[in-house]
Biopython code that builds the backbone (N, CA, C, O; Angstrom):
import numpy as np
from Bio.PDB.StructureBuilder import StructureBuilder

atoms = [
    (1, "MET", "N", (0.814, -1.196, 0.000)),
    (1, "MET", "CA", (0.000, 0.000, 0.000)),
    (1, "MET", "C", (0.860, 1.263, 0.000)),
    (1, "MET", "O", (0.421, 2.316, -0.463)),
    (2, "GLU", "N", (2.067, 1.159, 0.512)),
    (2, "GLU", "CA", (2.922, 2.344, 0.561)),
    (2, "GLU", "C", (3.162, 2.909, -0.833)),
    (2, "GLU", "O", (3.259, 4.122, -1.018)),
    (3, "TYR", "N", (3.257, 2.012, -1.811)),
    (3, "TYR", "CA", (3.517, 2.438, -3.179)),
    (3, "TYR", "C", (2.339, 3.244, -3.719)),
    (3, "TYR", "O", (2.528, 4.272, -4.369)),
    (4, "VAL", "N", (1.147, 2.782, -3.452)),
    (4, "VAL", "CA", (-0.056, 3.487, -3.898)),
    (4, "VAL", "C", (-0.168, 4.827, -3.176)),
    (4, "VAL", "O", (-0.496, 5.841, -3.792)),
    (5, "TYR", "N", (0.103, 4.832, -1.876)),
    (5, "TYR", "CA", (0.065, 6.083, -1.121)),
    (5, "TYR", "C", (1.080, 7.078, -1.672)),
    (5, "TYR", "O", (0.791, 8.271, -1.769)),
    (6, "ALA", "N", (2.256, 6.599, -2.030)),
    (6, "ALA", "CA", (3.282, 7.481, -2.590)),
    (6, "ALA", "C", (2.792, 8.087, -3.903)),
    (6, "ALA", "O", (3.025, 9.265, -4.173)),
    (7, "ALA", "N", (2.118, 7.284, -4.715)),
    (7, "ALA", "CA", (1.579, 7.793, -5.976)),
    (7, "ALA", "C", (0.503, 8.841, -5.705)),
    (7, "ALA", "O", (0.421, 9.844, -6.414)),
    (8, "LEU", "N", (-0.323, 8.613, -4.683)),
    (8, "LEU", "CA", (-1.356, 9.591, -4.332)),
    (8, "LEU", "C", (-0.734, 10.895, -3.840)),
    (8, "LEU", "O", (-1.235, 11.979, -4.138)),
    (9, "ILE", "N", (0.345, 10.787, -3.095)),
    (9, "ILE", "CA", (1.044, 11.989, -2.618)),
    (9, "ILE", "C", (1.581, 12.782, -3.806)),
    (9, "ILE", "O", (1.429, 14.002, -3.864)),
    (10, "LEU", "N", (2.206, 12.087, -4.749)),
    (10, "LEU", "CA", (2.726, 12.769, -5.931)),
    (10, "LEU", "C", (1.603, 13.427, -6.725)),
    (10, "LEU", "O", (1.751, 14.548, -7.210)),
    (11, "ASN", "N", (0.493, 12.733, -6.851)),
    (11, "ASN", "CA", (-0.648, 13.296, -7.578)),
    (11, "ASN", "C", (-1.172, 14.547, -6.880)),
    (11, "ASN", "O", (-1.468, 15.550, -7.531)),
    (12, "GLU", "N", (-1.284, 14.486, -5.567)),
    (12, "GLU", "CA", (-1.788, 15.627, -4.798)),
    (12, "GLU", "C", (-0.845, 16.829, -4.905)),
    (12, "GLU", "O", (-1.289, 17.977, -4.880)),
    (13, "ALA", "N", (0.452, 16.557, -5.025)),
    (13, "ALA", "CA", (1.442, 17.627, -5.129)),
    (13, "ALA", "C", (1.625, 18.088, -6.579)),
    (13, "ALA", "O", (2.490, 18.917, -6.864)),
    (14, "ASP", "N", (0.811, 17.553, -7.493)),
    (14, "ASP", "CA", (0.900, 17.871, -8.924)),
    (14, "ASP", "C", (2.279, 17.562, -9.500)),
    (14, "ASP", "O", (2.783, 18.277, -10.366)),
    (15, "GLU", "N", (2.874, 16.487, -9.003)),
    (15, "GLU", "CA", (4.154, 16.018, -9.515)),
    (15, "GLU", "C", (3.902, 14.828, -10.440)),
    (15, "GLU", "O", (2.924, 14.097, -10.283)),
    (16, "GLU", "N", (4.796, 14.652, -11.398)),
    (16, "GLU", "CA", (4.680, 13.528, -12.319)),
    (16, "GLU", "C", (4.919, 12.217, -11.563)),
    (16, "GLU", "O", (5.826, 12.120, -10.736)),
    (17, "ILE", "N", (4.098, 11.224, -11.860)),
    (17, "ILE", "CA", (4.274, 9.912, -11.237)),
    (17, "ILE", "C", (5.198, 9.102, -12.142)),
    (17, "ILE", "O", (4.767, 8.470, -13.107)),
    (18, "ASN", "N", (6.471, 9.143, -11.797)),
    (18, "ASN", "CA", (7.459, 8.366, -12.536)),
    (18, "ASN", "C", (8.317, 7.599, -11.534)),
    (18, "ASN", "O", (8.173, 7.770, -10.323)),
    (19, "GLU", "N", (9.199, 6.764, -12.041)),
    (19, "GLU", "CA", (9.992, 5.897, -11.168)),
    (19, "GLU", "C", (10.855, 6.682, -10.192)),
    (19, "GLU", "O", (10.941, 6.331, -9.015)),
    (20, "ASP", "N", (11.495, 7.742, -10.674)),
    (20, "ASP", "CA", (12.374, 8.526, -9.805)),
    (20, "ASP", "C", (11.600, 9.213, -8.678)),
    (20, "ASP", "O", (11.997, 9.149, -7.515)),
    (21, "ASN", "N", (10.492, 9.871, -9.033)),
    (21, "ASN", "CA", (9.706, 10.572, -8.015)),
    (21, "ASN", "C", (9.108, 9.600, -7.007)),
    (21, "ASN", "O", (9.113, 9.857, -5.803)),
    (22, "LEU", "N", (8.599, 8.495, -7.505)),
    (22, "LEU", "CA", (8.003, 7.493, -6.628)),
    (22, "LEU", "C", (9.049, 6.920, -5.672)),
    (22, "LEU", "O", (8.791, 6.745, -4.481)),
    (23, "THR", "N", (10.219, 6.635, -6.210)),
    (23, "THR", "CA", (11.309, 6.106, -5.376)),
    (23, "THR", "C", (11.731, 7.125, -4.327)),
    (23, "THR", "O", (11.988, 6.763, -3.178)),
    (24, "ASP", "N", (11.805, 8.391, -4.710)),
    (24, "ASP", "CA", (12.188, 9.447, -3.754)),
    (24, "ASP", "C", (11.191, 9.540, -2.596)),
    (24, "ASP", "O", (11.593, 9.666, -1.439)),
    (25, "VAL", "N", (9.888, 9.479, -2.907)),
    (25, "VAL", "CA", (8.869, 9.556, -1.858)),
    (25, "VAL", "C", (8.973, 8.350, -0.940)),
    (25, "VAL", "O", (8.900, 8.485, 0.281)),
    (26, "LEU", "N", (9.142, 7.180, -1.524)),
    (26, "LEU", "CA", (9.235, 5.959, -0.715)),
    (26, "LEU", "C", (10.493, 5.966, 0.154)),
    (26, "LEU", "O", (10.451, 5.562, 1.316)),
    (27, "ASP", "N", (11.599, 6.420, -0.407)),
    (27, "ASP", "CA", (12.832, 6.521, 0.377)),
    (27, "ASP", "C", (12.647, 7.480, 1.551)),
    (27, "ASP", "O", (13.074, 7.197, 2.670)),
    (28, "ALA", "N", (12.009, 8.612, 1.283)),
    (28, "ALA", "CA", (11.782, 9.611, 2.332)),
    (28, "ALA", "C", (10.903, 9.051, 3.442)),
    (28, "ALA", "O", (11.017, 9.459, 4.597)),
    (29, "ALA", "N", (10.032, 8.123, 3.092)),
    (29, "ALA", "CA", (9.144, 7.524, 4.090)),
    (29, "ALA", "C", (9.807, 6.340, 4.798)),
    (29, "ALA", "O", (9.211, 5.741, 5.693)),
    (30, "GLY", "N", (11.013, 6.008, 4.408)),
    (30, "GLY", "CA", (11.724, 4.916, 5.054)),
    (30, "GLY", "C", (11.311, 3.532, 4.562)),
    (30, "GLY", "O", (11.509, 2.537, 5.259)),
    (31, "VAL", "N", (10.740, 3.469, 3.367)),
    (31, "VAL", "CA", (10.304, 2.193, 2.801)),
    (31, "VAL", "C", (11.466, 1.560, 2.051)),
    (31, "VAL", "O", (12.193, 2.242, 1.330)),
    (32, "ASP", "N", (11.636, 0.262, 2.222)),
    (32, "ASP", "CA", (12.637, -0.495, 1.476)),
    (32, "ASP", "C", (12.083, -0.704, 0.063)),
    (32, "ASP", "O", (11.221, -1.559, -0.143)),
    (33, "VAL", "N", (12.568, 0.068, -0.903)),
    (33, "VAL", "CA", (11.981, 0.142, -2.234)),
    (33, "VAL", "C", (12.401, -1.050, -3.094)),
    (33, "VAL", "O", (13.573, -1.417, -3.167)),
    (34, "GLU", "N", (11.387, -1.639, -3.743)),
    (34, "GLU", "CA", (11.627, -2.703, -4.720)),
    (34, "GLU", "C", (11.380, -2.112, -6.107)),
    (34, "GLU", "O", (10.271, -1.675, -6.416)),
    (35, "GLU", "N", (12.421, -2.103, -6.938)),
    (35, "GLU", "CA", (12.325, -1.488, -8.258)),
    (35, "GLU", "C", (11.216, -2.092, -9.103)),
    (35, "GLU", "O", (10.538, -1.377, -9.841)),
    (36, "SER", "N", (11.027, -3.391, -9.004)),
    (36, "SER", "CA", (10.009, -4.048, -9.829)),
    (36, "SER", "C", (8.607, -3.557, -9.478)),
    (36, "SER", "O", (7.758, -3.400, -10.356)),
    (37, "ARG", "N", (8.376, -3.320, -8.207)),
    (37, "ARG", "CA", (7.060, -2.822, -7.788)),
    (37, "ARG", "C", (6.856, -1.383, -8.232)),
    (37, "ARG", "O", (5.751, -0.999, -8.614)),
    (38, "VAL", "N", (7.922, -0.584, -8.184)),
    (38, "VAL", "CA", (7.842, 0.800, -8.636)),
    (38, "VAL", "C", (7.517, 0.822, -10.124)),
    (38, "VAL", "O", (6.633, 1.560, -10.557)),
    (39, "LYS", "N", (8.232, 0.010, -10.915)),
    (39, "LYS", "CA", (7.998, -0.038, -12.358)),
    (39, "LYS", "C", (6.587, -0.519, -12.665)),
    (39, "LYS", "O", (5.931, 0.013, -13.561)),
    (40, "ALA", "N", (6.120, -1.512, -11.935)),
    (40, "ALA", "CA", (4.774, -2.043, -12.162)),
    (40, "ALA", "C", (3.716, -0.993, -11.860)),
    (40, "ALA", "O", (2.745, -0.866, -12.605)),
    (41, "LEU", "N", (3.885, -0.244, -10.786)),
    (41, "LEU", "CA", (2.917, 0.780, -10.421)),
    (41, "LEU", "C", (2.906, 1.912, -11.444)),
    (41, "LEU", "O", (1.840, 2.364, -11.862)),
    (42, "VAL", "N", (4.070, 2.362, -11.842)),
    (42, "VAL", "CA", (4.146, 3.438, -12.832)),
    (42, "VAL", "C", (3.481, 2.988, -14.137)),
    (42, "VAL", "O", (2.751, 3.759, -14.759)),
    (43, "ALA", "N", (3.730, 1.760, -14.545)),
    (43, "ALA", "CA", (3.115, 1.232, -15.770)),
    (43, "ALA", "C", (1.597, 1.113, -15.612)),
    (43, "ALA", "O", (0.848, 1.420, -16.539)),
    (44, "ALA", "N", (1.152, 0.669, -14.447)),
    (44, "ALA", "CA", (-0.281, 0.489, -14.219)),
    (44, "ALA", "C", (-1.022, 1.819, -14.177)),
    (44, "ALA", "O", (-2.191, 1.886, -14.557)),
    (45, "LEU", "N", (-0.364, 2.871, -13.724)),
    (45, "LEU", "CA", (-1.012, 4.176, -13.599)),
    (45, "LEU", "C", (-0.827, 5.064, -14.823)),
    (45, "LEU", "O", (-1.288, 6.205, -14.842)),
    (46, "GLU", "N", (-0.158, 4.546, -15.833)),
    (46, "GLU", "CA", (0.168, 5.344, -17.009)),
    (46, "GLU", "C", (-1.055, 5.990, -17.655)),
    (46, "GLU", "O", (-1.012, 7.173, -17.991)),
    (47, "ASP", "N", (-2.128, 5.254, -17.833)),
    (47, "ASP", "CA", (-3.323, 5.778, -18.495)),
    (47, "ASP", "C", (-4.487, 5.990, -17.529)),
    (47, "ASP", "O", (-5.643, 6.028, -17.949)),
    (48, "VAL", "N", (-4.188, 6.127, -16.248)),
    (48, "VAL", "CA", (-5.238, 6.270, -15.243)),
    (48, "VAL", "C", (-5.361, 7.735, -14.827)),
    (48, "VAL", "O", (-4.368, 8.403, -14.539)),
    (49, "ASP", "N", (-6.605, 8.215, -14.804)),
    (49, "ASP", "CA", (-6.884, 9.543, -14.260)),
    (49, "ASP", "C", (-7.136, 9.341, -12.763)),
    (49, "ASP", "O", (-8.220, 8.919, -12.361)),
    (50, "ILE", "N", (-6.144, 9.642, -11.957)),
    (50, "ILE", "CA", (-6.212, 9.356, -10.524)),
    (50, "ILE", "C", (-7.342, 10.131, -9.851)),
    (50, "ILE", "O", (-8.027, 9.589, -8.984)),
    (51, "GLU", "N", (-7.546, 11.383, -10.236)),
    (51, "GLU", "CA", (-8.626, 12.179, -9.643)),
    (51, "GLU", "C", (-9.972, 11.494, -9.876)),
    (51, "GLU", "O", (-10.796, 11.411, -8.965)),
    (52, "GLU", "N", (-10.193, 11.006, -11.092)),
    (52, "GLU", "CA", (-11.453, 10.326, -11.414)),
    (52, "GLU", "C", (-11.583, 9.017, -10.642)),
    (52, "GLU", "O", (-12.657, 8.698, -10.133)),
    (53, "ALA", "N", (-10.488, 8.261, -10.554)),
    (53, "ALA", "CA", (-10.515, 6.991, -9.829)),
    (53, "ALA", "C", (-10.811, 7.201, -8.351)),
    (53, "ALA", "O", (-11.560, 6.426, -7.755)),
    (54, "VAL", "N", (-10.240, 8.229, -7.757)),
    (54, "VAL", "CA", (-10.468, 8.517, -6.344)),
    (54, "VAL", "C", (-11.912, 8.939, -6.113)),
    (54, "VAL", "O", (-12.538, 8.512, -5.143)),
    (55, "SER", "N", (-12.443, 9.776, -7.002)),
    (55, "SER", "CA", (-13.826, 10.227, -6.816)),
    (55, "SER", "C", (-14.809, 9.069, -7.015)),
    (55, "SER", "O", (-15.824, 9.006, -6.322)),
    (56, "GLU", "N", (-14.529, 8.156, -7.941)),
    (56, "GLU", "CA", (-15.384, 6.982, -8.128)),
    (56, "GLU", "C", (-15.313, 6.064, -6.907)),
    (56, "GLU", "O", (-16.328, 5.515, -6.477)),
    (57, "ALA", "N", (-14.131, 5.902, -6.362)),
    (57, "ALA", "CA", (-13.966, 5.045, -5.188)),
    (57, "ALA", "C", (-14.688, 5.650, -3.982)),
    (57, "ALA", "O", (-15.257, 4.924, -3.166)),
    (58, "ALA", "N", (-14.664, 6.962, -3.874)),
    (58, "ALA", "CA", (-15.348, 7.620, -2.760)),
    (58, "ALA", "C", (-16.860, 7.528, -2.920)),
    (58, "ALA", "O", (-17.585, 7.473, -1.926)),
    (59, "ALA", "N", (-17.342, 7.512, -4.160)),
    (59, "ALA", "CA", (-18.775, 7.449, -4.412)),
    (59, "ALA", "C", (-19.311, 6.031, -4.248)),
    (59, "ALA", "O", (-20.493, 5.862, -3.947)),
    (60, "ALA", "N", (-18.494, 5.023, -4.433)),
    (60, "ALA", "CA", (-18.948, 3.627, -4.380)),
    (60, "ALA", "C", (-19.539, 3.256, -3.015)),
    (60, "ALA", "O", (-20.632, 2.690, -2.984)),
    (61, "PRO", "N", (-18.883, 3.540, -1.891)),
    (61, "PRO", "CA", (-19.495, 3.201, -0.606)),
    (61, "PRO", "C", (-20.791, 3.979, -0.356)),
    (61, "PRO", "O", (-21.718, 3.447, 0.254)),
    (62, "ALA", "N", (-20.865, 5.215, -0.816)),
    (62, "ALA", "CA", (-22.075, 6.004, -0.636)),
    (62, "ALA", "C", (-23.219, 5.412, -1.440)),
    (62, "ALA", "O", (-24.358, 5.380, -0.975)),
    (63, "ALA", "N", (-22.921, 4.942, -2.651)),
    (63, "ALA", "CA", (-23.955, 4.333, -3.487)),
    (63, "ALA", "C", (-24.445, 3.034, -2.860)),
    (63, "ALA", "O", (-25.641, 2.745, -2.872)),
    (64, "ALA", "N", (-23.524, 2.258, -2.317)),
    (64, "ALA", "CA", (-23.908, 1.003, -1.667)),
    (64, "ALA", "C", (-24.761, 1.280, -0.433)),
    (64, "ALA", "O", (-25.739, 0.575, -0.187)),
    (65, "ALA", "N", (-24.406, 2.279, 0.331)),
    (65, "ALA", "CA", (-25.179, 2.628, 1.524)),
    (65, "ALA", "C", (-26.547, 3.160, 1.133)),
    (65, "ALA", "O", (-27.537, 2.863, 1.802)),
    (66, "GLY", "N", (-26.618, 3.931, 0.075)),
    (66, "GLY", "CA", (-27.890, 4.460, -0.401)),
    (66, "GLY", "C", (-28.811, 3.344, -0.854)),
    (66, "GLY", "O", (-30.015, 3.386, -0.601)),
    (67, "GLY", "N", (-28.246, 2.338, -1.527)),
    (67, "GLY", "CA", (-29.040, 1.200, -1.967)),
    (67, "GLY", "C", (-29.566, 0.399, -0.796)),
    (67, "GLY", "O", (-30.702, -0.075, -0.821)),
    (68, "ALA", "N", (-28.754, 0.250, 0.219)),
    (68, "ALA", "CA", (-29.179, -0.496, 1.406)),
    (68, "ALA", "C", (-30.271, 0.264, 2.141)),
    (68, "ALA", "O", (-31.218, -0.342, 2.644)),
    (69, "ALA", "N", (-30.150, 1.575, 2.206)),
    (69, "ALA", "CA", (-31.166, 2.382, 2.881)),
    (69, "ALA", "C", (-32.481, 2.317, 2.115)),
    (69, "ALA", "O", (-33.549, 2.234, 2.721)),
    (70, "ALA", "N", (-32.410, 2.356, 0.789)),
    (70, "ALA", "CA", (-33.631, 2.272, -0.014)),
    (70, "ALA", "C", (-34.286, 0.917, 0.149)),
    (70, "ALA", "O", (-35.511, 0.821, 0.225)),
    (71, "GLY", "N", (-33.479, -0.133, 0.204)),
    (71, "GLY", "CA", (-34.021, -1.477, 0.407)),
    (71, "GLY", "C", (-34.666, -1.608, 1.772)),
    (71, "GLY", "O", (-35.713, -2.242, 1.904)),
    (72, "GLY", "N", (-34.059, -1.021, 2.781)),
    (72, "GLY", "CA", (-34.616, -1.067, 4.131)),
    (72, "GLY", "C", (-35.916, -0.282, 4.215)),
    (72, "GLY", "O", (-36.845, -0.694, 4.909)),
    (73, "ALA", "N", (-35.991, 0.840, 3.518)),
    (73, "ALA", "CA", (-37.217, 1.639, 3.517)),
    (73, "ALA", "C", (-38.344, 0.879, 2.832)),
    (73, "ALA", "O", (-39.490, 0.925, 3.279)),
    (74, "ALA", "N", (-38.023, 0.181, 1.750)),
    (74, "ALA", "CA", (-39.035, -0.601, 1.044)),
    (74, "ALA", "C", (-39.527, -1.740, 1.922)),
    (74, "ALA", "O", (-40.719, -2.048, 1.930)),
    (75, "ALA", "N", (-38.629, -2.362, 2.654)),
    (75, "ALA", "CA", (-39.017, -3.447, 3.558)),
    (75, "ALA", "C", (-39.894, -2.903, 4.674)),
    (75, "ALA", "O", (-40.861, -3.550, 5.077)),
    (76, "GLY", "N", (-39.564, -1.722, 5.176)),
    (76, "GLY", "CA", (-40.364, -1.103, 6.233)),
    (76, "GLY", "C", (-41.749, -0.749, 5.729)),
    (76, "GLY", "O", (-42.728, -0.908, 6.458)),
    (77, "ALA", "N", (-41.852, -0.274, 4.501)),
    (77, "ALA", "CA", (-43.147, 0.058, 3.916)),
    (77, "ALA", "C", (-43.982, -1.205, 3.733)),
    (77, "ALA", "O", (-45.199, -1.170, 3.914)),
    (78, "ALA", "N", (-43.353, -2.304, 3.382)),
    (78, "ALA", "CA", (-44.078, -3.565, 3.210)),
    (78, "ALA", "C", (-44.618, -4.049, 4.544)),
    (78, "ALA", "O", (-45.696, -4.641, 4.593)),
    (79, "ASP", "N", (-43.888, -3.808, 5.625)),
    (79, "ASP", "CA", (-44.345, -4.221, 6.948)),
    (79, "ASP", "C", (-45.527, -3.383, 7.423)),
    (79, "ASP", "O", (-46.322, -3.846, 8.240)),
    (80, "ASP", "N", (-45.650, -2.165, 6.925)),
    (80, "ASP", "CA", (-46.704, -1.266, 7.365)),
    (80, "ASP", "C", (-47.934, -1.296, 6.456)),
    (80, "ASP", "O", (-48.684, -0.321, 6.401)),
    (81, "ASP", "N", (-48.148, -2.406, 5.743)),
    (81, "ASP", "CA", (-49.260, -2.448, 4.797)),
    (81, "ASP", "C", (-50.608, -2.718, 5.441)),
    (81, "ASP", "O", (-51.605, -2.858, 4.733)),
    (82, "GLY", "N", (-50.664, -2.793, 6.754)),
    (82, "GLY", "CA", (-51.927, -2.938, 7.450)),
    (82, "GLY", "C", (-52.214, -4.360, 7.888)),
    (82, "GLY", "O", (-53.097, -4.572, 8.720)),
    (83, "ASP", "N", (-51.503, -5.341, 7.360)),
    (83, "ASP", "CA", (-51.711, -6.724, 7.770)),
    (83, "ASP", "C", (-51.039, -6.950, 9.109)),
    (83, "ASP", "O", (-49.902, -6.532, 9.329)),
    (84, "ASP", "N", (-51.753, -7.615, 9.996)),
    (84, "ASP", "CA", (-51.198, -7.909, 11.298)),
    (84, "ASP", "C", (-50.734, -9.353, 11.386)),
    (84, "ASP", "O", (-50.564, -9.886, 12.483)),
    (85, "GLU", "N", (-50.525, -9.997, 10.229)),
    (85, "GLU", "CA", (-50.089, -11.388, 10.227)),
    (85, "GLU", "C", (-48.640, -11.469, 10.688)),
    (85, "GLU", "O", (-47.842, -10.558, 10.467)),
    (86, "GLU", "N", (-48.330, -12.564, 11.323)),
    (86, "GLU", "CA", (-46.947, -12.803, 11.726)),
    (86, "GLU", "C", (-46.145, -13.200, 10.489)),
    (86, "GLU", "O", (-46.606, -13.993, 9.668)),
    (87, "THR", "N", (-44.967, -12.653, 10.367)),
    (87, "THR", "CA", (-44.106, -12.992, 9.234)),
    (87, "THR", "C", (-42.822, -13.638, 9.726)),
    (87, "THR", "O", (-41.761, -13.449, 9.132)),
    (88, "SER", "N", (-42.915, -14.395, 10.804)),
    (88, "SER", "CA", (-41.720, -15.001, 11.380)),
    (88, "SER", "C", (-41.160, -16.096, 10.488)),
    (88, "SER", "O", (-39.991, -16.457, 10.628)),
    (89, "ASP", "N", (-41.967, -16.641, 9.566)),
    (89, "ASP", "CA", (-41.461, -17.694, 8.688)),
    (89, "ASP", "C", (-40.667, -17.106, 7.516)),
    (89, "ASP", "O", (-40.083, -17.858, 6.736)),
    (90, "VAL", "N", (-40.638, -15.791, 7.380)),
    (90, "VAL", "CA", (-39.858, -15.147, 6.343)),
    (90, "VAL", "C", (-38.448, -14.943, 6.886)),
    (90, "VAL", "O", (-38.268, -14.319, 7.932)),
    (91, "PRO", "N", (-37.441, -15.471, 6.174)),
    (91, "PRO", "CA", (-36.072, -15.321, 6.678)),
    (91, "PRO", "C", (-35.616, -13.876, 6.625)),
    (91, "PRO", "O", (-35.986, -13.117, 5.729)),
    (92, "ASP", "N", (-34.806, -13.516, 7.604)),
    (92, "ASP", "CA", (-34.237, -12.178, 7.670)),
    (92, "ASP", "C", (-33.087, -12.100, 6.677)),
    (92, "ASP", "O", (-32.094, -12.814, 6.811)),
    (93, "THR", "N", (-33.223, -11.226, 5.673)),
    (93, "THR", "CA", (-32.202, -11.140, 4.626)),
    (93, "THR", "C", (-31.169, -10.067, 4.893)),
    (93, "THR", "O", (-30.239, -9.905, 4.103)),
    (94, "THR", "N", (-31.304, -9.330, 5.982)),
    (94, "THR", "CA", (-30.304, -8.316, 6.292)),
    (94, "THR", "C", (-29.124, -8.992, 6.967)),
    (94, "THR", "O", (-29.282, -9.773, 7.906)),
    (95, "ASP", "N", (-27.940, -8.675, 6.468)),
    (95, "ASP", "CA", (-26.725, -9.294, 6.984)),
    (95, "ASP", "C", (-25.635, -8.238, 7.038)),
    (95, "ASP", "O", (-25.237, -7.698, 6.006)),
    (96, "ASP", "N", (-25.154, -7.944, 8.231)),
    (96, "ASP", "CA", (-24.132, -6.919, 8.390)),
    (96, "ASP", "C", (-22.834, -7.306, 7.705)),
    (96, "ASP", "O", (-22.055, -6.429, 7.330)),
    (97, "ASP", "N", (-22.582, -8.594, 7.532)),
    (97, "ASP", "CA", (-21.344, -9.033, 6.901)),
    (97, "ASP", "C", (-21.304, -8.681, 5.423)),
    (97, "ASP", "O", (-20.218, -8.584, 4.853)),
    (98, "GLU", "N", (-22.457, -8.487, 4.780)),
    (98, "GLU", "CA", (-22.477, -8.148, 3.363)),
    (98, "GLU", "C", (-21.785, -6.819, 3.122)),
    (98, "GLU", "O", (-21.067, -6.681, 2.132)),
    (99, "ASP", "N", (-21.975, -5.838, 3.991)),
    (99, "ASP", "CA", (-21.328, -4.548, 3.827)),
    (99, "ASP", "C", (-19.819, -4.690, 3.919)),
    (99, "ASP", "O", (-19.089, -4.036, 3.175)),
    (100, "ASP", "N", (-19.343, -5.538, 4.824)),
    (100, "ASP", "CA", (-17.917, -5.748, 4.969)),
    (100, "ASP", "C", (-17.326, -6.348, 3.707)),
    (100, "ASP", "O", (-16.237, -5.960, 3.286)),
    (101, "GLU", "N", (-18.039, -7.300, 3.094)),
    (101, "GLU", "CA", (-17.552, -7.915, 1.869)),
    (101, "GLU", "C", (-17.477, -6.897, 0.752)),
    (101, "GLU", "O", (-16.521, -6.909, -0.022)),
    (102, "ASP", "N", (-18.468, -6.005, 0.644)),
    (102, "ASP", "CA", (-18.455, -4.986, -0.383)),
    (102, "ASP", "C", (-17.276, -4.047, -0.193)),
    (102, "ASP", "O", (-16.629, -3.667, -1.169)),
    (103, "ASP", "N", (-16.985, -3.667, 1.046)),
    (103, "ASP", "CA", (-15.866, -2.775, 1.317)),
    (103, "ASP", "C", (-14.545, -3.422, 0.922)),
    (103, "ASP", "O", (-13.666, -2.764, 0.365)),
    (104, "GLU", "N", (-14.407, -4.716, 1.213)),
    (104, "GLU", "CA", (-13.168, -5.414, 0.898)),
    (104, "GLU", "C", (-12.990, -5.563, -0.595)),
    (104, "GLU", "O", (-11.860, -5.490, -1.077)),
    (105, "ALA", "N", (-14.054, -5.768, -1.347)),
    (105, "ALA", "CA", (-13.976, -5.973, -2.790)),
    (105, "ALA", "C", (-13.594, -4.709, -3.516)),
    (105, "ALA", "O", (-13.063, -4.790, -4.624)),
    (106, "GLY", "N", (-13.842, -3.519, -2.934)),
    (106, "GLY", "CA", (-13.568, -2.269, -3.621)),
    (106, "GLY", "C", (-12.121, -2.050, -3.965)),
    (106, "GLY", "O", (-11.842, -1.500, -5.031)),
    (107, "GLY", "N", (-11.189, -2.439, -3.141)),
    (107, "GLY", "CA", (-9.777, -2.201, -3.386)),
    (107, "GLY", "C", (-9.017, -3.433, -3.765)),
    (107, "GLY", "O", (-7.786, -3.423, -3.748)),
    (108, "GLU", "N", (-9.712, -4.515, -4.114)),
    (108, "GLU", "CA", (-9.064, -5.772, -4.410)),
    (108, "GLU", "C", (-8.020, -5.653, -5.505)),
    (108, "GLU", "O", (-6.915, -6.174, -5.358)),
    (109, "GLY", "N", (-8.341, -4.986, -6.587)),
    (109, "GLY", "CA", (-7.461, -4.932, -7.753)),
    (109, "GLY", "C", (-6.086, -4.388, -7.422)),
    (109, "GLY", "O", (-5.084, -5.048, -7.698)),
    (110, "LEU", "N", (-6.013, -3.192, -6.834)),
    (110, "LEU", "CA", (-4.734, -2.600, -6.511)),
    (110, "LEU", "C", (-4.016, -3.378, -5.413)),
    (110, "LEU", "O", (-2.796, -3.538, -5.451)),
    (111, "GLY", "N", (-4.779, -3.857, -4.439)),
    (111, "GLY", "CA", (-4.171, -4.632, -3.366)),
    (111, "GLY", "C", (-3.541, -5.905, -3.883)),
    (111, "GLY", "O", (-2.454, -6.285, -3.448)),
    (112, "GLU", "N", (-4.211, -6.563, -4.803)),
    (112, "GLU", "CA", (-3.689, -7.789, -5.396)),
    (112, "GLU", "C", (-2.423, -7.483, -6.193)),
    (112, "GLU", "O", (-1.468, -8.261, -6.175)),
    (113, "LEU", "N", (-2.419, -6.349, -6.892)),
    (113, "LEU", "CA", (-1.304, -6.012, -7.752)),
    (113, "LEU", "C", (-0.071, -5.590, -6.980)),
    (113, "LEU", "O", (1.049, -5.951, -7.344)),
    (114, "PHE", "N", (-0.272, -4.820, -5.908)),
    (114, "PHE", "CA", (0.867, -4.246, -5.210)),
    (114, "PHE", "C", (0.973, -4.671, -3.755)),
    (114, "PHE", "O", (1.896, -4.258, -3.053)),
    (115, "GLY", "N", (0.020, -5.507, -3.286)),
    (115, "GLY", "CA", (-0.139, -5.837, -1.913)),
    (115, "GLY", "C", (0.951, -6.415, -1.189)),
    (115, "GLY", "O", (0.819, -6.702, 0.000)),
]
sb = StructureBuilder()
sb.init_structure("model")
sb.init_model(0)
sb.init_chain("A")
sb.init_seg("    ")
for serial, (resi, resn, name, xyz) in enumerate(atoms, 1):
    if name == "N":
        sb.init_residue(resn, " ", resi, " ")
    sb.init_atom(name, np.array(xyz, "f"), 0.0, 1.0, " ", f" {name:<3s}", serial, name[0])
structure = sb.get_structure()
């Protein structure tokens, strides 16, 4: 992750993301730099608009939360339809672990590549 963070720092500072700059940032942070990982990251980010990728990543959890809230509201509206029947035989489909899985899947690609 240090490599990705270094690239984000360079992007934020409006510096070019190249091998020399990336290595300098990593050295300054006290990271034991592996040239192959630096080259792989620079190559992987060559055609990537980092600002767009960051904004999409920030919007993804909000979209997932919005979908869950809408689903919960729909379920609540269904419960308030006036029927007083017991619905205990209906399985509870809400699972807190699903949100955790979605969060983990969001960064899988970069983590797998540089992890």
